[in-house]
C-alpha positions in Angstrom: -0.9 -8.8 -10.9 1.5 -6.7 -9.0 0.6 -6.1 -5.3 1.5 -2.9 -3.4 1.1 -2.8 0.4 0.9 0.4 2.4 2.0 -0.2 6.0 1.8 1.8 9.2 3.5 0.8 12.5 0.8 2.3 14.8 -2.5 1.2 13.2 -4.4 1.6 9.9 -4.9 5.3 9.7 -1.7 6.4 8.1 -1.4 3.3 5.9 -4.9 4.0 4.5 -3.8 7.6 3.6 -0.7 6.2 1.8 -3.0 3.6 0.1 -5.2 6.4 -1.2 -2.2 8.4 -2.5 -0.9 5.3 -4.3 -4.3 4.8 -5.9 -4.4 8.5 -7.0 -0.9 8.3 -8.6 -1.6 5.0 -10.4 -4.9 6.5 -11.8 -3.1 9.7 -12.9 -0.4 7.7 -14.7 -3.1 5.4 -16.1 -1.4 2.3 -14.7 -3.5 -0.8 -14.4 -2.8 -4.2 -13.0 -1.7 -3.1 -9.5 -3.6 -4.3 -6.5 -3.1 -1.8 -3.6 -3.9 -2.7 0.1 -3.0 -1.4 3.5 -2.2 -3.1 6.8 -0.6 -2.5 10.2 3.1 -3.6 10.7 2.2 -6.6 12.9 0.0 -8.1 10.2 2.6 -8.1 7.4 4.4 -11.3 6.5 7.2 -12.0 4.0 5.8 -12.3 0.5 2.6 -10.4 1.2 3.4 -7.8 -1.5 5.7 -7.0 -4.4 6.4 -3.6 -2.9 5.8 -2.1 0.6 5.3 1.6 1.2 5.4 3.5 4.4 4.5 7.1 5.2 6.8 9.4 7.1 
């Protein structure tokens, strides 16, 4: 399973919004097999995800 991680440098609020947007797009494109999660920057370690997304 592919893992996507939404990350925010200041907490979990922005990363959760990015997480929800990723879920929405995956659903619209009918893509299965992707696990999406969110975290703050300080909690992320190398290898935690296949792709990391940040908001702007």
